[in-house]
gemmi code that builds the backbone of each chain (N, CA, C; Angstrom):
import gemmi

chains = {
    "A": [
        ("MET", (29.832, -3.542, -18.282), (29.981, -5.089, -18.096), (28.810, -5.928, -18.353)),
        ("GLU", (29.288, -7.064, -18.721), (28.082, -8.107, -19.545), (26.698, -7.962, -18.891)),
        ("ASP", (25.878, -7.976, -19.831), (24.306, -8.107, -19.238), (24.073, -9.739, -18.306)),
        ("LEU", (23.808, -10.276, -17.326), (23.541, -11.564, -16.844), (22.169, -12.099, -16.605)),
        ("PHE", (21.457, -10.635, -17.509), (20.294, -11.377, -17.096), (19.421, -10.735, -18.160)),
        ("GLU", (18.474, -11.759, -18.511), (17.060, -11.823, -19.786), (15.905, -11.930, -19.176)),
        ("VAL", (14.780, -11.090, -19.260), (13.156, -11.731, -19.126), (12.456, -11.394, -20.638)),
        ("SER", (11.605, -12.184, -20.631), (10.921, -12.373, -21.473), (9.444, -12.825, -21.206)),
        ("VAL", (8.124, -12.283, -22.307), (7.418, -12.938, -22.592), (6.138, -13.290, -23.504)),
        ("SER", (5.985, -14.525, -22.618), (5.413, -15.381, -24.043), (3.725, -15.737, -24.116)),
        ("GLN", (2.901, -15.955, -24.520), (1.838, -17.113, -24.170), (1.753, -18.132, -24.561)),
        ("ARG", (1.416, -18.874, -23.742), (1.248, -20.303, -24.083), (-0.205, -20.747, -23.464)),
        ("GLY", (-1.541, -21.068, -24.346), (-2.857, -21.048, -24.203), (-2.878, -19.709, -23.463)),
        ("ASP", (-3.899, -20.513, -22.421), (-4.196, -19.225, -21.265), (-3.243, -18.359, -20.647)),
        ("ALA", (-2.359, -18.896, -20.245), (-0.722, -18.748, -19.560), (0.032, -17.322, -20.268)),
        ("CYS", (0.170, -16.808, -19.275), (1.514, -15.837, -19.527), (2.663, -16.744, -19.319)),
        ("VAL", (3.463, -16.806, -19.874), (5.078, -17.261, -19.116), (5.870, -16.187, -19.447)),
        ("VAL", (6.406, -16.020, -17.840), (7.660, -14.666, -17.715), (8.786, -15.713, -17.266)),
        ("THR", (9.742, -15.479, -18.808), (10.948, -16.547, -18.565), (12.563, -15.760, -18.079)),
        ("ALA", (12.658, -16.075, -16.946), (14.181, -15.118, -16.695), (15.418, -16.408, -16.793)),
        ("VAL", (16.183, -15.489, -17.164), (17.154, -16.105, -17.637), (18.519, -15.694, -17.211)),
        ("GLY", (19.361, -16.250, -16.318), (20.280, -15.612, -15.345), (20.444, -15.510, -14.563)),
        ("GLU", (21.443, -14.044, -13.818), (21.051, -14.080, -12.455), (20.093, -13.206, -11.851)),
        ("VAL", (19.461, -13.212, -11.070), (18.680, -12.008, -10.567), (19.020, -11.726, -9.406)),
        ("ASP", (19.593, -10.739, -9.232), (19.888, -9.971, -7.911), (19.337, -9.008, -7.714)),
        ("VAL", (20.107, -7.533, -7.108), (19.516, -5.993, -6.737), (19.198, -5.810, -7.920)),
        ("SER", (20.146, -5.839, -8.631), (20.417, -5.359, -10.076), (19.437, -5.643, -11.255)),
        ("THR", (19.190, -7.018, -11.378), (18.155, -7.180, -12.187), (16.880, -7.121, -12.163)),
        ("ALA", (16.354, -7.333, -10.731), (14.978, -7.970, -10.114), (14.355, -6.911, -10.537)),
        ("PRO", (14.718, -5.562, -10.692), (13.358, -4.556, -11.053), (13.124, -4.755, -12.866)),
        ("GLU", (14.067, -5.462, -13.570), (13.394, -5.787, -14.516), (12.320, -7.100, -14.404)),
        ("LEU", (12.739, -8.029, -13.872), (11.449, -9.015, -13.408), (10.355, -8.057, -12.779)),
        ("ARG", (10.455, -7.783, -11.583), (9.646, -6.368, -11.427), (8.344, -6.210, -12.168)),
        ("GLN", (9.356, -5.234, -12.897), (8.816, -4.422, -14.093), (7.568, -5.579, -15.242)),
        ("LYS", (7.984, -6.479, -15.554), (7.275, -7.647, -16.401), (6.147, -7.800, -15.585)),
        ("LEU", (6.506, -8.579, -14.043), (5.448, -9.684, -13.521), (4.042, -7.757, -13.007)),
        ("ARG", (4.336, -7.216, -12.721), (3.425, -5.914, -13.001), (2.738, -5.617, -13.944)),
        ("GLU", (3.191, -5.850, -15.659), (2.578, -5.419, -16.506), (1.762, -6.474, -16.923)),
        ("GLN", (1.298, -7.644, -16.274), (0.604, -8.665, -16.781), (-0.643, -8.650, -16.055)),
        ("PRO", (-1.830, -8.628, -16.722), (-3.534, -8.232, -16.227), (-3.416, -9.156, -14.776)),
        ("GLU", (-4.057, -8.230, -14.118), (-4.230, -9.135, -12.670), (-5.223, -10.526, -12.130)),
        ("ASP", (-5.887, -10.256, -13.455), (-6.575, -11.837, -13.617), (-5.780, -13.168, -14.486)),
        ("ALA", (-4.671, -13.035, -14.744), (-4.047, -13.492, -15.675), (-3.047, -14.747, -14.624)),
        ("PHE", (-3.447, -16.025, -15.300), (-2.677, -17.434, -15.399), (-1.082, -16.985, -15.490)),
        ("VAL", (-0.362, -17.027, -14.326), (1.138, -16.453, -14.908), (2.054, -17.568, -14.147)),
        ("VAL", (3.134, -17.610, -15.154), (3.615, -18.832, -14.844), (5.126, -18.553, -14.691)),
        ("VAL", (5.851, -18.554, -13.928), (7.323, -17.767, -14.036), (8.415, -18.758, -13.898)),
        ("ASP", (8.923, -18.859, -15.453), (9.941, -19.815, -15.370), (10.970, -19.410, -14.978)),
        ("LEU", (12.019, -20.398, -13.964), (12.996, -20.095, -13.688), (14.052, -21.022, -13.858)),
        ("SER", (13.951, -21.926, -14.667), (14.808, -23.124, -15.015), (15.816, -22.955, -15.353)),
        ("ASP", (16.100, -21.764, -16.085), (17.482, -21.103, -15.941), (17.921, -20.112, -15.405)),
        ("VAL", (17.192, -19.942, -14.619), (17.962, -19.122, -13.454), (19.813, -19.232, -12.807)),
        ("THR", (20.387, -19.071, -12.557), (21.361, -19.562, -11.525), (21.555, -18.871, -10.928)),
        ("PHE", (21.340, -17.827, -10.774), (21.226, -17.298, -8.986), (20.072, -16.668, -9.158)),
        ("LEU", (19.265, -16.816, -7.763), (18.862, -16.131, -7.190), (18.827, -15.334, -5.616)),
        ("ASP", (18.877, -13.915, -5.379), (18.979, -14.073, -4.064), (18.070, -12.968, -3.299)),
        ("SER", (17.634, -12.651, -2.299), (17.076, -12.043, -1.114), (15.931, -10.918, -2.132)),
        ("THR", (16.313, -10.493, -2.697), (15.512, -9.300, -3.636), (14.927, -9.601, -4.775)),
        ("GLY", (15.365, -10.727, -5.355), (14.503, -11.577, -6.274), (13.770, -12.076, -5.955)),
        ("LEU", (13.745, -12.663, -4.693), (12.486, -13.420, -3.761), (11.485, -12.488, -3.758)),
        ("GLY", (12.002, -11.491, -2.972), (11.351, -10.472, -2.758), (10.365, -9.834, -3.675)),
        ("VAL", (10.600, -9.918, -5.154), (9.987, -9.884, -5.944), (9.111, -10.494, -6.508)),
        ("LEU", (9.391, -12.186, -6.295), (8.200, -12.465, -6.376), (7.320, -13.045, -5.135)),
        ("VAL", (7.809, -12.787, -4.273), (6.661, -12.782, -3.303), (5.777, -11.840, -3.220)),
        ("ALA", (6.254, -10.634, -3.599), (5.132, -9.074, -3.797), (4.138, -9.394, -5.104)),
        ("ALA", (4.631, -10.663, -6.206), (3.662, -10.151, -7.314), (2.785, -12.019, -6.733)),
        ("LEU", (3.589, -12.564, -5.921), (2.150, -13.414, -5.234), (0.984, -12.649, -4.621)),
        ("LYS", (1.547, -11.924, -3.673), (0.665, -11.251, -3.016), (-0.104, -10.341, -3.988)),
        ("ARG", (-0.070, -9.392, -4.717), (-0.932, -9.188, -5.468), (-1.546, -10.008, -6.152)),
        ("VAL", (-1.753, -10.976, -6.295), (-2.425, -12.124, -6.580), (-3.328, -12.371, -5.734)),
        ("ARG", (-2.837, -12.793, -4.447), (-3.730, -13.041, -3.762), (-4.598, -11.888, -3.213)),
        ("GLU", (-4.097, -10.635, -2.851), (-5.123, -9.936, -2.352), (-6.009, -9.426, -3.144)),
        ("ARG", (-5.683, -9.079, -4.668), (-6.618, -8.673, -5.747), (-7.880, -9.544, -6.057)),
        ("GLU", (-7.620, -10.603, -5.664), (-8.688, -11.710, -5.705), (-9.352, -11.680, -7.222)),
        ("ALA", (-8.872, -11.321, -8.613), (-9.276, -11.064, -9.544), (-9.380, -12.986, -10.290)),
        ("GLY", (-9.149, -13.899, -9.547), (-8.475, -14.806, -10.450), (-7.420, -15.196, -10.688)),
        ("GLY", (-6.515, -14.119, -10.252), (-4.991, -14.748, -10.941), (-4.604, -15.986, -10.343)),
        ("GLU", (-3.188, -16.336, -11.434), (-2.753, -17.383, -10.174), (-0.783, -17.353, -10.740)),
        ("LEU", (-0.495, -17.472, -9.856), (1.082, -17.705, -9.997), (1.534, -18.751, -9.826)),
        ("ARG", (2.369, -19.469, -10.751), (3.153, -20.747, -10.092), (4.618, -20.656, -10.303)),
        ("LEU", (5.518, -21.385, -10.435), (6.658, -21.250, -10.394), (7.589, -22.158, -10.962)),
        ("VAL", (8.362, -21.935, -11.932), (9.055, -23.700, -12.758), (10.737, -23.277, -12.106)),
        ("VAL", (11.104, -24.348, -11.220), (12.042, -24.532, -10.507), (12.550, -25.641, -10.630)),
        ("SER", (13.780, -25.449, -11.799), (14.216, -27.105, -11.642), (16.186, -27.188, -11.185)),
        ("ARG", (16.814, -25.677, -10.836), (17.719, -25.774, -10.603), (18.014, -25.956, -9.133)),
        ("PRO", (18.988, -26.766, -8.393), (19.031, -26.898, -6.959), (19.064, -25.062, -6.335)),
        ("GLN", (20.138, -24.594, -6.791), (20.976, -23.622, -6.441), (19.201, -22.623, -5.799)),
        ("VAL", (18.449, -22.781, -6.618), (16.861, -21.453, -6.595), (16.042, -22.474, -5.824)),
        ("SER", (16.082, -23.694, -5.888), (15.086, -24.634, -4.770), (15.527, -24.519, -3.615)),
        ("LYS", (17.325, -24.386, -3.364), (17.698, -24.305, -1.849), (17.378, -23.061, -1.053)),
        ("VAL", (17.288, -21.963, -1.943), (17.314, -20.417, -1.269), (15.549, -20.629, -1.427)),
        ("LEU", (14.800, -20.913, -2.230), (13.495, -20.988, -1.713), (12.877, -22.284, -0.525)),
        ("GLU", (13.645, -23.137, -0.242), (13.583, -23.858, 1.013), (14.163, -23.008, 1.931)),
        ("VAL", (15.264, -22.728, 2.092), (15.811, -22.054, 3.855), (15.264, -20.859, 3.909)),
        ("THR", (14.254, -20.099, 3.009), (13.238, -19.179, 3.908), (12.172, -19.244, 3.427)),
        ("GLY", (11.794, -20.540, 3.659), (11.051, -21.291, 4.202), (9.271, -20.618, 3.165)),
        ("LEU", (9.908, -20.894, 1.666), (8.916, -19.964, 0.819), (8.836, -21.303, -0.164)),
        ("SER", (9.490, -22.284, 0.160), (8.877, -23.514, -0.979), (7.162, -23.554, -0.741)),
        ("GLY", (6.994, -23.753, 0.853), (5.703, -24.112, 0.726), (4.637, -23.032, 0.348)),
        ("VAL", (5.065, -21.870, 0.401), (4.361, -20.545, 0.146), (3.592, -20.399, -1.843)),
        ("PHE", (5.130, -21.177, -2.315), (4.278, -21.204, -3.594), (4.013, -22.383, -4.390)),
        ("SER", (3.357, -22.184, -5.274), (3.098, -23.475, -6.394), (4.635, -23.521, -7.068)),
        ("ILE", (5.145, -24.725, -7.168), (6.544, -24.712, -7.596), (6.196, -26.101, -8.289)),
        ("HIS", (6.608, -26.137, -9.739), (6.640, -27.461, -10.563), (7.869, -27.123, -10.891)),
        ("PRO", (8.340, -28.605, -11.430), (9.802, -28.746, -12.086), (9.940, -28.546, -13.138)),
        ("THR", (8.777, -28.753, -14.373), (9.009, -28.331, -15.562), (8.315, -27.160, -15.767)),
        ("LEU", (8.466, -26.879, -17.218), (7.114, -25.949, -17.727), (5.722, -26.751, -17.847)),
        ("ASP", (5.964, -27.640, -18.791), (4.389, -27.977, -18.596), (3.587, -28.579, -17.733)),
        ("GLU", (4.470, -28.917, -16.646), (4.027, -29.545, -15.271), (3.279, -28.169, -14.681)),
        ("ALA", (3.564, -26.972, -14.701), (3.294, -25.784, -14.217), (2.052, -25.165, -15.181)),
        ("LEU", (2.093, -25.395, -16.754), (1.158, -25.605, -17.473), (-0.083, -26.362, -17.301)),
        ("ALA", (-0.204, -27.277, -16.452), (-1.644, -28.042, -16.255), (-2.199, -27.605, -15.308)),
        ("ARG", (-3.696, -27.665, -15.977), (-4.491, -26.893, -14.855), (-5.858, -28.073, -14.659)),
    ],
    "B": [
        ("MET", (21.742, -16.473, 14.242), (22.875, -15.705, 14.341), (23.634, -15.439, 15.382)),
        ("SER", (24.806, -15.302, 15.946), (25.671, -15.760, 16.950), (26.038, -14.720, 17.479)),
        ("SER", (26.505, -14.418, 18.722), (26.747, -12.745, 18.716), (28.205, -13.287, 19.876)),
        ("SER", (28.499, -14.329, 19.577), (30.114, -14.174, 19.512), (30.822, -14.231, 18.266)),
        ("ARG", (32.115, -13.575, 17.806), (32.726, -13.501, 17.035), (34.176, -13.912, 17.013)),
        ("ALA", (34.196, -14.428, 15.618), (35.643, -15.392, 15.497), (36.453, -14.224, 14.547)),
        ("PHE", (35.956, -13.202, 14.464), (36.880, -12.273, 13.444), (36.593, -10.950, 13.960)),
        ("GLU", (37.065, -10.259, 13.816), (37.246, -8.655, 14.049), (37.010, -8.235, 12.890)),
        ("PRO", (35.744, -7.321, 12.336), (35.418, -7.200, 11.279), (35.718, -5.564, 10.607)),
        ("ASP", (36.326, -5.262, 11.695), (37.043, -4.111, 11.586), (37.608, -3.760, 10.425)),
        ("VAL", (37.518, -3.636, 9.134), (38.629, -4.010, 8.132), (39.441, -2.862, 7.785)),
        ("ARG", (39.505, -1.682, 9.076), (40.195, -0.413, 8.993), (41.590, -1.050, 9.609)),
        ("GLY", (41.279, -1.997, 10.210), (42.527, -2.363, 11.455), (42.964, -4.184, 10.575)),
        ("VAL", (42.887, -3.834, 9.533), (43.645, -5.247, 8.845), (44.884, -5.566, 8.581)),
        ("ASP", (45.528, -6.340, 9.797), (46.887, -6.239, 9.023), (47.291, -6.487, 7.858)),
        ("GLU", (48.259, -5.867, 7.257), (48.622, -5.864, 6.065), (49.325, -6.909, 5.630)),
        ("ALA", (50.422, -7.776, 6.940), (51.103, -8.330, 6.211), (50.296, -9.912, 6.161)),
        ("SER", (49.157, -10.103, 6.672), (48.330, -11.205, 6.807), (47.900, -11.597, 5.318)),
        ("GLU", (47.839, -12.790, 4.864), (47.279, -13.230, 3.821), (46.168, -13.304, 3.725)),
        ("HIS", (45.518, -12.375, 2.609), (44.544, -11.437, 2.890), (43.799, -11.173, 1.191)),
        ("VAL", (42.803, -11.314, 1.054), (42.038, -10.699, -0.359), (41.039, -9.248, -0.285)),
        ("GLU", (41.411, -8.163, -0.741), (40.694, -7.322, -0.427), (40.402, -6.879, -1.675)),
        ("LEU", (39.070, -5.900, -1.930), (37.789, -6.073, -3.206), (37.320, -4.546, -2.693)),
        ("LEU", (37.715, -3.675, -3.039), (37.053, -2.358, -3.445), (36.234, -1.780, -4.086)),
        ("LEU", (34.601, -1.744, -3.925), (33.827, -1.439, -4.897), (33.282, -0.159, -4.902)),
        ("PRO", (32.582, 0.272, -5.881), (31.400, 1.397, -5.578), (30.826, 1.067, -5.183)),
        ("VAL", (29.612, 1.158, -4.648), (28.346, 0.824, -4.458), (27.292, 0.957, -5.820)),
        ("ARG", (27.703, 0.221, -6.688), (26.910, -0.242, -7.640), (26.681, -1.446, -7.919)),
        ("PRO", (25.416, -1.882, -7.626), (25.000, -3.262, -7.509), (25.270, -4.438, -8.172)),
        ("GLU", (25.395, -3.367, -9.545), (26.024, -4.677, -10.814), (27.065, -5.142, -10.946)),
        ("LEU", (27.841, -4.525, -9.954), (29.253, -5.110, -9.318), (28.806, -5.879, -8.432)),
        ("TRP", (28.150, -6.352, -7.675), (28.423, -7.737, -6.865), (28.694, -8.673, -7.599)),
        ("VAL", (28.383, -8.929, -8.614), (28.626, -10.176, -9.600), (30.178, -9.890, -9.019)),
        ("LEU", (31.078, -9.072, -8.650), (32.745, -9.470, -8.508), (33.033, -9.664, -7.260)),
        ("ALA", (31.844, -9.574, -6.324), (32.030, -9.885, -5.484), (32.018, -11.630, -5.014)),
        ("ARG", (30.857, -11.682, -5.846), (30.314, -13.247, -5.595), (31.203, -13.945, -6.383)),
        ("MET", (32.240, -13.305, -7.814), (33.198, -14.169, -8.660), (34.347, -14.155, -7.300)),
        ("SER", (34.950, -13.473, -6.799), (35.854, -13.627, -5.621), (35.372, -14.296, -4.537)),
        ("ALA", (34.455, -14.249, -4.200), (33.806, -15.599, -3.091), (33.971, -16.786, -3.205)),
        ("SER", (33.706, -16.957, -4.569), (33.779, -18.284, -5.295), (35.093, -18.694, -5.958)),
        ("ALA", (35.984, -17.888, -5.768), (37.397, -18.297, -6.134), (37.987, -18.822, -4.748)),
        ("ILE", (37.578, -18.020, -3.804), (38.540, -18.365, -3.250), (38.199, -19.282, -2.217)),
        ("ALA", (37.162, -19.779, -2.419), (35.953, -21.319, -1.808), (36.410, -22.273, -2.195)),
        ("SER", (37.118, -22.150, -3.814), (37.370, -22.985, -4.521), (37.984, -23.299, -4.371)),
        ("ARG", (39.300, -22.529, -4.158), (41.063, -23.238, -4.004), (40.845, -23.553, -2.018)),
        ("LEU", (39.722, -23.204, -1.578), (40.377, -23.860, -0.328), (39.015, -24.907, -0.272)),
        ("ASP", (39.226, -25.611, -1.368), (38.111, -27.455, -1.432), (37.072, -27.319, -0.993)),
        ("PHE", (36.264, -26.007, -0.837), (35.007, -26.087, 0.011), (33.758, -27.140, -0.884)),
        ("GLY", (33.808, -27.625, -2.240), (33.211, -28.325, -2.461), (32.239, -27.487, -3.221)),
        ("PHE", (31.598, -27.736, -3.978), (30.072, -26.978, -5.314), (29.479, -26.550, -4.339)),
        ("ASP", (28.864, -27.000, -3.325), (27.806, -26.420, -2.781), (27.918, -25.663, -1.930)),
        ("ALA", (29.031, -25.333, -1.222), (29.783, -24.610, -0.364), (30.192, -23.225, -1.107)),
        ("VAL", (30.573, -23.653, -2.385), (30.796, -22.600, -2.741), (29.635, -21.628, -3.350)),
        ("GLU", (28.936, -22.166, -3.693), (27.792, -21.778, -4.189), (27.006, -20.908, -2.628)),
        ("ASP", (26.769, -21.627, -1.332), (26.677, -21.235, -0.340), (27.328, -19.908, 0.040)),
        ("LEU", (28.403, -19.542, -0.168), (28.655, -18.861, 0.101), (29.241, -17.463, -0.852)),
        ("ARG", (28.804, -17.904, -2.170), (28.645, -17.021, -3.096), (27.193, -16.214, -2.823)),
        ("LEU", (26.139, -17.085, -2.725), (24.785, -16.067, -2.469), (25.235, -15.465, -0.742)),
        ("ALA", (25.747, -16.099, -0.021), (25.769, -15.397, 1.337), (26.623, -13.743, 1.110)),
        ("ILE", (27.609, -13.930, 0.302), (28.226, -12.415, 0.497), (27.617, -11.721, -0.581)),
        ("ASP", (26.771, -12.331, -1.527), (25.754, -11.223, -2.524), (25.164, -10.499, -1.393)),
        ("GLU", (24.231, -11.270, 0.191), (23.705, -11.524, 0.718), (24.444, -10.474, 1.990)),
        ("LEU", (25.260, -10.066, 2.200), (26.095, -9.478, 2.925), (26.189, -8.187, 2.206)),
        ("CYS", (26.393, -7.819, 1.012), (27.047, -6.779, 0.396), (25.729, -5.962, 0.012)),
        ("ASN", (24.427, -6.799, -0.384), (22.777, -6.076, -0.637), (22.492, -5.359, 1.215)),
        ("SER", (22.663, -6.330, 2.278), (22.679, -5.682, 3.597), (23.142, -4.357, 4.034)),
        ("CYS", (24.586, -4.485, 3.898), (25.523, -3.568, 4.351), (25.317, -2.211, 3.028)),
        ("ALA", (24.846, -2.357, 2.196), (24.842, -0.926, 0.931), (23.412, -0.758, 1.330)),
        ("ALA", (22.542, -1.309, 2.139), (21.394, -0.416, 1.925), (21.168, 1.036, 2.159)),
        ("GLY", (20.445, 1.875, 1.170), (20.626, 2.789, 1.360), (21.741, 3.685, 1.260)),
        ("ALA", (22.606, 3.245, 0.689), (24.070, 3.937, 0.882), (23.807, 5.260, -0.424)),
        ("ALA", (24.684, 6.057, -0.152), (24.630, 6.933, -1.416), (25.625, 6.277, -2.725)),
        ("ALA", (25.040, 7.352, -3.650), (25.725, 6.798, -4.744), (27.420, 7.162, -4.696)),
        ("ASP", (27.607, 7.878, -3.983), (29.050, 8.005, -4.150), (29.840, 6.965, -2.747)),
        ("SER", (29.362, 6.095, -2.215), (29.480, 5.328, -1.478), (30.971, 4.341, -1.977)),
        ("ARG", (31.373, 3.761, -1.113), (32.328, 2.303, -1.154), (31.943, 1.314, -0.734)),
        ("LEU", (32.367, 0.416, -1.120), (31.988, -1.131, -0.673), (33.685, -1.577, 0.023)),
        ("ARG", (33.910, -2.038, 0.952), (35.283, -2.861, 0.751), (34.974, -4.427, 1.268)),
        ("LEU", (35.289, -5.122, 0.598), (35.172, -6.748, 1.334), (36.888, -7.190, 1.635)),
        ("VAL", (36.553, -8.004, 2.995), (38.321, -7.791, 2.942), (37.705, -9.701, 3.287)),
        ("TYR", (39.098, -10.387, 2.833), (38.359, -12.078, 3.076), (40.347, -12.297, 3.672)),
        ("ARG", (39.477, -13.329, 4.902), (41.078, -14.012, 5.275), (40.496, -15.058, 5.819)),
        ("TRP", (41.161, -15.956, 5.696), (41.263, -17.466, 5.998), (41.864, -17.847, 6.516)),
        ("ASP", (41.594, -19.548, 7.359), (42.973, -20.748, 8.141), (42.409, -21.489, 7.172)),
        ("ASP", (42.696, -22.818, 7.811), (42.733, -24.296, 7.459), (41.423, -24.635, 7.057)),
        ("ASP", (40.399, -24.168, 7.575), (39.116, -24.906, 6.870), (37.676, -23.705, 7.237)),
        ("THR", (38.496, -22.567, 7.469), (37.001, -21.143, 7.755), (37.453, -20.144, 7.175)),
        ("ILE", (36.814, -19.700, 6.175), (36.664, -18.445, 5.462), (36.143, -17.083, 6.640)),
        ("HIS", (36.948, -15.844, 6.901), (36.057, -15.071, 7.461), (35.877, -13.721, 5.924)),
        ("VAL", (34.959, -13.016, 6.380), (34.669, -12.260, 5.353), (34.049, -10.896, 6.368)),
        ("ALA", (34.793, -9.715, 6.089), (34.237, -8.364, 6.789), (33.602, -7.675, 5.392)),
        ("CYS", (32.780, -6.498, 5.881), (32.291, -6.204, 4.845), (32.000, -4.720, 5.318)),
        ("GLU", (32.423, -3.247, 4.728), (31.714, -2.349, 4.947), (32.018, -1.232, 4.001)),
        ("VAL", (30.845, -0.800, 4.103), (30.028, 0.608, 3.495), (30.539, 1.934, 4.166)),
        ("SER", (31.172, 2.762, 3.440), (30.825, 4.487, 3.391), (30.810, 5.077, 2.177)),
        ("PRO", (30.751, 6.319, 2.471), (29.937, 7.244, 3.565), (28.751, 6.313, 3.519)),
        ("ILE", (28.019, 6.723, 4.836), (26.290, 6.061, 4.658), (25.570, 6.590, 5.772)),
        ("GLY", (24.272, 7.235, 5.995), (23.611, 7.864, 7.100), (23.314, 7.309, 7.826)),
        ("PRO", (22.966, 7.393, 8.709), (22.203, 6.552, 10.299), (21.306, 6.427, 9.870)),
        ("ALA", (20.304, 7.231, 8.787), (18.842, 6.804, 8.347), (18.592, 6.131, 7.360)),
        ("SER", (19.708, 5.464, 7.161), (19.710, 4.645, 5.539), (18.561, 3.748, 5.419)),
        ("PRO", (17.397, 4.221, 4.692), (16.479, 2.635, 4.710), (17.075, 1.795, 4.634)),
        ("VAL", (16.150, 0.941, 5.036), (16.640, -0.898, 4.448), (15.139, -0.985, 4.529)),
        ("ALA", (14.901, -1.886, 3.454), (13.340, -2.743, 3.310), (13.381, -4.085, 3.756)),
        ("ALA", (12.373, -3.999, 5.162), (12.337, -4.893, 6.011), (11.885, -6.104, 5.435)),
        ("ASP", (11.346, -6.375, 4.399), (11.059, -7.654, 3.936), (12.091, -8.516, 3.527)),
        ("THR", (12.737, -7.753, 2.247), (13.936, -8.163, 1.876), (15.012, -8.360, 3.277)),
        ("LEU", (15.064, -7.600, 4.303), (16.355, -8.039, 5.350), (16.254, -9.244, 5.768)),
        ("GLU", (15.124, -9.436, 6.268), (14.371, -10.757, 6.458), (14.514, -11.635, 6.056)),
        ("LEU", (14.330, -11.581, 4.621), (15.079, -12.780, 3.904), (16.379, -13.091, 3.805)),
        ("SER", (17.280, -11.850, 3.883), (18.451, -12.116, 3.546), (18.873, -12.432, 4.922)),
        ("ALA", (18.253, -12.232, 6.311), (19.089, -12.906, 7.251), (18.694, -14.312, 7.310)),
        ("ARG", (17.184, -14.673, 6.722), (17.327, -16.434, 6.562), (18.025, -17.316, 6.174)),
        ("ILE", (18.504, -16.218, 5.136), (19.509, -16.969, 3.884), (21.044, -17.215, 4.590)),
        ("LEU", (21.207, -16.180, 5.606), (22.535, -15.928, 5.721), (22.833, -17.177, 6.851)),
        ("ASP", (21.655, -17.032, 7.758), (21.074, -18.080, 8.907), (21.743, -19.287, 8.435)),
        ("ALA", (21.022, -19.613, 7.201), (20.762, -21.433, 6.958), (22.396, -21.453, 6.243)),
        ("LEU", (22.974, -20.546, 5.439), (24.247, -20.985, 5.076), (25.400, -20.582, 5.663)),
        ("VAL", (25.741, -19.799, 6.609), (26.707, -19.213, 7.045), (27.394, -20.279, 8.620)),
        ("ASP", (28.417, -19.762, 8.993), (28.216, -20.201, 10.541), (28.024, -18.827, 11.243)),
        ("GLU", (28.490, -18.142, 10.682), (28.214, -16.767, 11.739), (28.098, -15.676, 10.970)),
        ("HIS", (27.307, -14.833, 11.391), (26.874, -13.358, 10.349), (26.768, -12.464, 11.336)),
        ("GLY", (27.030, -11.238, 10.844), (25.908, -10.059, 11.671), (26.523, -8.742, 11.015)),
        ("ILE", (25.394, -8.027, 11.343), (25.644, -5.940, 10.665), (25.532, -5.596, 11.668)),
        ("ASP", (26.316, -4.211, 11.547), (26.974, -3.594, 12.937), (25.830, -2.523, 12.479)),
        ("PRO", (25.226, -1.594, 13.520), (24.670, -0.469, 13.283), (25.754, 0.931, 12.631)),
        ("VAL", (25.369, 1.800, 12.522), (26.016, 2.507, 11.396), (26.650, 3.167, 12.371)),
        ("ASP", (27.641, 3.631, 12.385), (28.664, 4.000, 13.367), (29.610, 4.780, 12.512)),
        ("ASP", (29.733, 6.201, 12.682), (31.036, 6.882, 12.636), (30.849, 7.364, 10.849)),
        ("GLY", (29.534, 7.080, 10.278), (29.261, 7.452, 8.486), (30.005, 5.883, 7.966)),
        ("ARG", (29.915, 4.804, 8.626), (30.180, 3.444, 8.115), (29.397, 2.361, 8.462)),
        ("ARG", (28.835, 1.450, 8.016), (27.800, -0.061, 7.901), (29.159, -1.016, 7.624)),
        ("LYS", (29.152, -1.974, 8.287), (29.830, -3.498, 9.119), (29.212, -4.137, 8.975)),
        ("GLY", (29.894, -5.280, 7.864), (28.960, -6.889, 8.406), (30.397, -7.762, 8.311)),
        ("TRP", (29.541, -8.745, 8.626), (30.683, -10.006, 8.489), (30.166, -11.068, 8.719)),
        ("LEU", (30.787, -12.237, 8.368), (30.084, -13.663, 8.555), (31.767, -14.611, 7.997)),
        ("THR", (30.806, -15.751, 8.484), (32.378, -16.672, 8.694), (31.901, -18.137, 8.288)),
        ("LYS", (32.482, -19.034, 7.305), (31.957, -20.034, 6.474), (33.425, -21.482, 6.811)),
        ("SER", (32.776, -22.162, 7.490), (33.638, -23.267, 7.138), (33.476, -24.162, 6.006)),
        ("ARG", (34.603, -24.783, 5.842), (34.451, -26.485, 4.796), (33.412, -27.206, 5.210)),
        ("PRO", (32.388, -27.494, 4.832), (31.650, -28.954, 5.600), (32.438, -30.203, 5.620)),
        ("THR", (32.155, -30.566, 6.447), (33.142, -32.291, 7.028), (32.182, -33.187, 6.141)),
        ("LEU", (32.614, -33.768, 5.244), (32.744, -35.415, 4.554), (31.815, -35.870, 5.630)),
        ("GLY", (30.991, -36.703, 5.067), (30.383, -37.461, 6.074), (29.144, -37.593, 7.414)),
        ("LEU", (28.967, -35.861, 7.370), (27.999, -35.758, 8.252), (26.928, -35.361, 7.625)),
    ],
}
model = gemmi.Model(1)
for chain_id, residues in chains.items():
    chain = gemmi.Chain(chain_id)
    for i, (resn, *xyz) in enumerate(residues, 1):
        res = gemmi.Residue()
        res.name, res.seqid = resn, gemmi.SeqId(i, " ")
        for name, pos in zip(("N", "CA", "C"), xyz):
            atom = gemmi.Atom()
            atom.name, atom.element = name, gemmi.Element(name[0])
            atom.pos, atom.b_iso = gemmi.Position(*pos), 0.0
            res.add_atom(atom)
        chain.add_residue(res)
    model.add_chain(chain)
structure = gemmi.Structure()
structure.add_model(model)
structure.setup_entities()
């Protein structure tokens, strides 16, 4: 079956940009989890979900775990999300996580410090 | 979550003569996309509208996740869709499954919050006779509300 998900990492200034494309569900979330775990604990990480067309509780769990790691290690790291699609915004809102993450509508805004 | 049930989720008892759609899948999460596609197709045919179709697509995914948590590699997931004028009823059953099948609490909590927000009613029954059953109902949104 065709792979509906891709994740890549790039450097933008001092930020590690983890870009996810496609559907984040129980079968693809481990790939996103792996990419996030590979980032240095003091990194400024931006997770770009602009082209994520589907995000379920498993994907949310991966993002929550990454945010917990950043906060618990207190190594100066930071995690921000880029969210532009209503479907992704909605799932963050209904789970009460929209107030937990630093969410930005564009990558440029997320990169601004 | 409601304790009252508008739909009997025992998929073994489905009236074969009634209009319904069944989907039988191996418990392989990469196949949940087929469950989402079927939900989307049925909701679209019933004129649920874009947002409600997207809601149901996500809800079906969460139902599959919750029912299949901890299932064995040879387990099967069965989805049954039934509908009336403005409501879709979905039953999900996974078997075989052990009574002590682990479920990640954090993810299940997020899943329950999503289902609470997106559907009218939903529930997951305790494992019984090697089967875990779940169900949900979603009505077509009323315009103007």
